[in-house]
N, C-alpha and C positions, 0 to 999 in steps of 0.2 A: 606542594598543592596548590593548586588554584583555588581563590576566594569566590564563592559564589552567592548571590546575594538570592534569597528566596523569599517570598511573600505567601501565606497560606491565607486563603479564602474558604471560611466555613460558610457554608449556604442555606445553613440551616438555622443559624441565628445572624448571617447575614453580617460577619464581621469579617475583618483580615486581622492578621496576626504577622508582626515582624516589619522588615526583612530580617530574617536570620541569615547569619554566614553561615554556608558548609565547605569544607574542603572537598573538591571533584576537578577532576580532570576534562569534564562537559558536562552536556545535557544529559546522557544516558547515565553517568555514574551519578550524578546527583539525581536522577527521578527511581535509579535503582536503592539507591542509599535511602529515601523517602520510604518506599515498599519494603525494606529490609529492617528498619524500624519500627513500620507499621505491623510487621508480619501477615502483609494482605494475601501470603499464599493460604492463609487457613479461613479465608473471607471469599463469598459468593461475589464472582464478578460484578454481577449487577447490584452491586451493592453498595450502602457509605463507606464501608468496610474497606473498598478498593482504590485508593486515592489516585487521582489523576494528575499527574506532573508534565509541566507544560513548560519548557524551557530551551535557550540558544545555547549555539555554541562559543565559545571562549573568544574567537575571532569575529564574532559579528561587531557591526559598526565601523569595521575599518574598511581600507580600500581591495580587500579580494573579492574576486569575484564570485557569486555560488556560494559564500561564507552565509547566510541569512536563511537556511531553512530552519522551520521552527520545531522542535522532538516535542513528542508526547511517548511518554511511558505508563503502561498501567496492566494489568492482569485482563487478559483478554477474554471475553464469553466464548472467542472460537477455539482458540488452542487451548485456552483453560490455564496457560502460561502468560510469564512477563512476554510484554511484546512491547515493541518500539516502532511508532509509525511517524512520518515526518511529513511537513509542508512546504513549500516551497516559497520564498521571499516574504513570510512572514515574518522573520526575525527581524527584517529591516525596521519593522513599523514597533513591534517589539522591544528593541532595544531602544528606544526613544524614552521607555518607561523609568528606564535605570535600573531595572531588575535583570537579573538572569533567571529566572526561574517565579515559577506561579504554581499551586497546589491547590486544587479543588478538594473541598472536604466536604461532609455533611451530607445531608438529603434535607430539599427541599419539596414540599407538597404542590406548590403553585410553582409554573416555568420561570425559571430564575434566567436573569441576565448578570454576567458577573464583567463588570468595568474598571480596568486598571489604567489609571493617567498619571503620565511625568509631569511634574510643573517644577516652575524653579525653588520650589522649598521643597523638593522631594516626590515620591509617588503616594498617591492615594487611590484606594480601592472603595469599591461599594457594591453591593448587589442590590438589582432592582427584579421587581416580580410583574411578570405578566398575568393576565387571567387567560385560563384555557380558551378562552372563545377567540381573544385576541390571535391566540396561536393557530387555531383552527381556521379561520379567517385569512388569516396570512398562508397557510398552505395551499387554501382554495382560490386564492387572488390572482393579479394578473402583474409580474408573472407570479408564477405558483411554486409548491413545496419550500425550498430550503432558500431561492431567490426572494422568495416572499417574506420570509423570516428575516432575510436579511435586509429589506425595506422597512419592516415593523423595528428593527432594530435602530435604522438610522433616524429614522421620526422619532422614535423614544429619545435618542442623543439628541436631538435639536441641533442646536448651536454651538455645544460642546464638540460635535465633529469637524468642524470646519477651525475649530481652534487645534484641538490634537491629532487630527485626521487618523482616528481609529482603522486598525484594520478590524473587520468583521470577522466574526468565525460563527459557524452556525450548522446547525444539524437539519435533517430534513424527516418528514415524516415515518421513514423507515428506523429512524434512531429509536422511537416510542415503542416499536411493534417487534422487531428482529434483533437479531445478534451480532451482525454483520455491517452496521451502519458506520460512516465514516463525518469525520468535523471539516466544513466546507468554509472555501473561503473565496470569494472572486474578488480579482483585484478592483477597487471601484476608479468608477469615471470620476471627472470632477465634481459633478454634483452630489457624490456618493453613492450611485446605482449601479448595481453590476455588471461589470464588462463582460464581454466572451470570454475571459480569460478566468478560469478558477484552478484552485491545487486545492488538495484536501489530503488530512493522514486518515485511510481509509480502512488500510488492512488491519485487520486483527478488530476491530470493533469499537472504534474510541469515542464515537458519535453516541453508539447503544450506549456504552458504560457512564458518559455525561449525563443522558436524558435519563435513563431507568436507574441507575444508580447514585444519582445527587440530584435529577432536577435541573440540572442547566441545561438549558436549549442554545444559548449563545455567551459570546464573550467577545469581546470589546476591548484592544489595547492600542494605546497610542501617546504622544507626550511631545513636548516643545523640544528635545534633544536630551542626550545625554553622551559623552565622551566615552570613546574606546578606551579599553584598559593597557593601551598602547599607543607608539608616536605611530603615524601613518608612513611617514616617509622613512623612518626607519625600518618598517615593516616591509616596504617596497625595495631598499636597498638591500637588505636580509635575503627576500624570495630572490633576487636577482643573482645574487653572490651564489646562493644555492642550487640553481636552476643552470647557473651558468648562461643566459642567455637575459635579454630583455623579457621581462614580466610580460607584455602585451603579446610577445612573439609567441611563447611559450604556451598562453593560453589558447591564441587561436588554433597553433599547432596540432593541439591535443583534443579540440572540441568541434572538428570539422564536422563529424557524425552531424551532430545536435544543431550546428547553422545551417549549413550548407557543405553538403561533399560534391564538388566538381565532379570528379569521377564518374560519378551515378546520377548525377543530374537532381539531385533530391536530397532531401535534409530530413532532421527530425526523427524520433524513432519511429513514427509512424511511416514516413517517405523510405529509411534505411530497410528497415527490418525487412520486407518484402521482398525488397531486392538482392538484399545479402544475402537471407537464409531461404529463399524460393522456397522447395518443396520439404524443406525441413521443418518449415512451421505448421504447429500442431492445429488443427482445426476438425469442425463438424463434431463437438465432441470428442476430441482428441481420438476418432475414429482412425482418424488419417495416418496413424504408427499402424496398421494393417494394410495399408494400402501399398500395391505395386508402384515402385517411380514412375512409372508412364501415367499411373492414375493420379497421382498426387502431382503431376506438371500439367496433366490437363487442370484440374481444380484450381493449381496456381493461375493457368493463364486466364482462368473466369473472372478470379480474384483483380488479377491484374488489370483487365479490359474495365469492369464493372465498378470496382471498389479502388485501385491505387489509384489509375489514371485520372478521371476525374478530379482527385484531390492534387495531383502534381501539377496537374494544367493550372489549376486555382491558384495554385500558392507557391510557385515555382519557374512556370513557364514565364517566358519577356509577355509582356502586357495583363500577367494575372493580376492577383490579389497583392502579392507581396507583404500578406498582413501577418508580420514574425512581433511576438512580443515576449516581454519576460514573466515571470513570475511575480514580478512585483519589486524586485531589486533591481538598484542599476548593475545589468550584464552584459556582455560583447556576443554573447552569444545568441540569445534571444528566441531562444530553442521553442517558445509557443509557437505554433503554428494555427493560425486560427482559418476555419473553412465555414465562412457562412456566421452561425450563430455559435459557435464554438468553436476551442482550440480540441484538435484530437494527438491523443498521444495514442502509441502504438497498443497498450493492453489495455485501456479502455474501449478504445473503436474496435479489437480485434474480440473482446469477451462478449460486446454487443454486434457483434460482425460475422465475419467466418466461424467462428466458435459454434455458435448457433445458427449456421446456416443462412446468414445473411451476406450477401455480396453487392447489396447495392449500397451505394454510399450515401446516399439521402436517409435513407432507410437508419442505417447507423445513425448518423447523425442526429436523428431521432431518438433514439433509443440512449445514446450517451445522452443527451439531453435531458430524457426522464429519468435517468440513474442517478444523474447529478441532483435534478430536483427532488427524488425520493430521497436522498442524502445515502445511497445505498454503495459501497464497497463495490465498483465497476468488475473487478475480477471474480469475486466468490459471485456475484451476481450470474457473471456469464457462464460459469461451471454452473452453478444450481437449474438455470434453463437447459444450458446443454444436456445436462444431468436428466432431467426430464423429458426433455426431447428424447432422448437417447431410451430411457424406461417404456415409452409410448411404442418406438419402431419396434423394438426387439420384444414387444407383445407382454412386457412386465405389467405395462398399465392401459387400460382403456383411457382415449382423449378424454371423455366427461371424467372419470378418475383423478384426473390429472388439472381437473378446471379447464380443459381447451374443448373445442366444437371443432374441430379437425384435426389431421396427423400433421405434423412437421415433418420436412423435406430432409434429410440429411443425405441423401445420395449424392455420390460427387459427379456422377456422369448426369444424373436426371434435373441438378440446381441449375436453374438459370433465374434471369429478373422476375417473371413471374411467380417462382416458389418463393423467391428470396422476399420478396414484401408479405407474403402469405405467413412467413416462417416471421417476418418483425410485428406484424399483426398477432400472430399467438404470444410469443415474447413479450410484448406489453400488457396483453392480456395477463400472462402469469406473473408477472413484476406487482401488477397492480393488487394482484389478488395476494401473494404474500404479505405486501405491506399493509393490507388491509385485514387479513386473515381471514378471506373471505370464502373458505370452504376449508374441509379438514386437510387434506393434502397441503394446502398451504401455510394454515396456521401452523401446522406441526414443523416444518421447515424454519419458519419466523422464530417458533420458540423454542425446538429444541436444537435447532441446525442440522443441515446434511448427513453427519455421520452418524449423529442419534436416530434421527428419522429411516436411514438406509438401514440399520438395524432393526428397529421395529416392523419395516415393509417385509425386511426377508422372514419375518416370524408370522405376519398375517397372511403372505402370500407365498406360503412356501409350497404348494402345488405347482403355482405357477414357475418359481424358481427350478423345481426340478424339471419341468417340461420344456421351459428353454436354455436350461446350462447356465443361467447368467444369473448370478444375486442380484441383490438392489444397492449392494456395497459395492460388486465386483465393476460396476458401470461408471461408479464416480469414482476420479481420481482424488486422492489425499494422502498425506503424512498424518499418521495418528499419532497422537500425545496422552498418556496415560489414559484411562477409561474414557473418556467421553471428548477431550480434546483432538482437534484435527487443524490441518491447512492446506487447502486447496493451492495446488502451484499457479504460480507466474507461467504464461504462457508461453514455455520454450521446451522442444523435447529434449529432454535433459535430466539423469537420475540425480545429479545435486539438486533441482526443486523439490524431490520426494526424499533426500536422502536423511537419515538418522541424525541429523543438525538439531541442537536444541533450541534454535527460531529461526522459523523457516518464514517465507512470506515476503521478506524484504531479500536483497543479494547477498546475503551472507554467506554464499557458497559457490561453486565453481557452474555456473549456469551454460556453460556451452554445448553444443549439443556432440558430447564425447564421453568415451566410456575406457575404462584401464580397469586393472586388478582393484579391486576395493581398497587397500590401504595405500596405494597411489593416490586414487581419488579423494579418500577421505584427507591425506596430507595437503593437496591441493586445495580441497573445498575449505578446510580448515583457516590456510592462509590466507584466502580471500575473505573468510568470515572475520578473521581478528583485523585485518586491513581494512572492512568495509565498516565495521565496528568502531573503529578509531574516526574513518571519515564522519559518520552518522554522531559519533558523538562531541565532535567538533561543531558540528553545525552546519557540514558542509554539504553541499551539489555533487552527487557524485558523477554528474556529467563531465565534473570536473577533478575528476579522481586523478587522470594519469599525470596531470603535473602539480597534484597535491598531494599526494602520495609520496612522490620525490623529496618534497620538502618538508613534510609534516615535523619527522623528529627535529628538524632543526629548528621551526618555528616553536615548538613546545620548550626547547631548551635555552634557545637565546634570545625569545621573542616573549614568551610567558616566564621565562624562569623556573620554568619547570625541573625539578630534579630526578627525572627519570628517562629512560626511553619509552615513549608513547605506544610503539607495539609491543614491548613486554609488558606495560601497563594495559592494553588493551587485551591481550591474552590472559591476563589477572582477571581482567572486567568480566570476559566469556566464560571463564573458570566460575564468576559470584553468579552468573544468568544461570550456568546449568546447574548449579545448588537450587538456587529459587524455584527451578523448573520441578526438579526434584522434590523438593517439599510442598510443591503445590501439587505433586501427583501429575504433571504434565511432562513427564521425560518421555524422549521418542520410544515409539514402539513398533514392530513387524510392521511390515504391509499387511492388510487385509483384504485389500480391493485387486482383484484378477487383473483390471485395467493397469492398476498403478504398477503391478509387477510387470507386466506386459510393455508399459514406457520404458521399461531401463532393459528388457531383453530385445525388444525391436530396435533399439537404436545402438547394441551392440551389434546385430545382424546387420542391420544398415553399413556400418562402420566395417562391418568384416574383421572383427577383432579376435585373433588368434584365439582357439579355444573358447570362445563366446560365441560363435554363429549360428548352435544349434540350441541357444538356450531358452528361446520362444515355447513358453508351455512348460517347461521345467521349473514349477515354480518353489521344489524343494531347494534348488540350485539357486536361484536367483533370491529366497529369504538367507540362503547361507551367505551369498555377497552383502546381504543387509548388516547381520552379524559378525563378519569380518569387517566391516567398515565400520560398526558402531565401537569394535573392542580397539580399533587402530584408533578412533576420535577419543576416546577414553584415555588411551595411553597419552595425547596429544595435549588434551585437556588437563592431566591430571588428578591428582586426587580432590575431591569433593569436600576433604574434612578440612582441608587448609585452605579454603573457598573465601573465608571471611577474612583472612588477615590481609 
């Protein structure tokens, strides 16, 4: 095992303990061990009994591009199980503390700032406290929201920021009021102010846990330098031997999608996905799964004209801005494509764009900025807005009951720039209402989450459900966990995004638009889960997975002197996570939503999979697919009785 130096900070007492040495293969295993020791599966997610582990992988501080993702491990108030979320580039600064991991414990009644600094004599940590008035003023300031809190933290750090160059991580106002808020970190400009580039640990609600469970609104980490656990030159020589090529050539060859794909004339997830997936990209509250290819192509043309092309002309065309940046660590890929005041990645932009009927790029830019400032998970926010829009369109709710003053337009034929702008205005109104708990429905979503809210609405509006033939749960796309938890899928038309895996919301699955018999699909999704877990555990960016997965076993054995195969070890780690989810009452449950089941059946029909062409509407058969998949997965995972070994 690898020795991990972990510092514990109790914010209720303002004290730090450690660092203590823990044996772990990486950040996820270290965080999982913390939660196993604490028995956090028996504690409410939004409580001090749910520690937040923040750590880096064992390759951080060295020469490898993409090796500086900061990993958050916590019990999710969304899925109700253990969750993992990562933040790009932040471990580049965390490494300078001399630590491998940080645990936030206890609860502060006053808004807390955790500061960790590595100096010549070792690591020091302290907890400073704001008044609520200061935080509220920062949220209302210029810049507002989470960026305003960044500026407040910068002011509090004062001259020490120039010495330690802290990476500042903050929550937004949504972390104080909702279950699905993240932790956000802007790459700082030379004066410390937030630049256009932000990364976040958003999925699963880490920001909500920090703010509501611990009273922590910000964390700042930095230092004057620390040595990696291995020799940099030897690491590169080993990598080139394992790759059979020059390291930099291998990186360039396997990351073209994220930098610039010459064949497509675009780059980054935003640029490439719309060209690559075309009409297979789900949009308009996932209702595109019901449309004919012709209608989907017509919608795709609108998206390309008013949404994709303005982005591509500014970011990639000769004479364009060519404003490409990294997440904060040195990296040749420069995957962050900046459009005006923000960087645009596919999923936040799609959630605040075509998923909610917004196809005018400038309006999406405004909504992405808003979601970041509110501190919300953009994917969950997109699903929530799309769901409410769909409920109004189907007649399950009147606009006023949803806190809206007009009906959104989700008709792919009628949608145009004017309607897009109207949808964007309604989305802004709805997002602000949820964070402010402005009306009964918005407050319920913020407090209960979408799955529980849908269950309650099904009971309250039973007559409407019977009249329309659609339940409130039927219109929401999600995977169910236990009796309360859920996870909305990333924006791919793929069964793997809602399949009964033990941890969703990340790419620990098969997310391609494909369909097979459930046993085969489960094998492929499980294999991907094990490999993606290994990448996350090592603190590596998945944009580098094509070269990193080839050499990761060799790096662990020869560079880190680990006495095990990292993928076999990762499989055991997945087994331990599965056991945790069962203990937490957050194991996968059969699909409850008609649209979720239709997502699975329609991709089978779209691909004309033999024997499954006519499965749409046959919910008994689709649930049988779920059951067979889960049984196959459990055979692969193995007995949970030995998962602690």
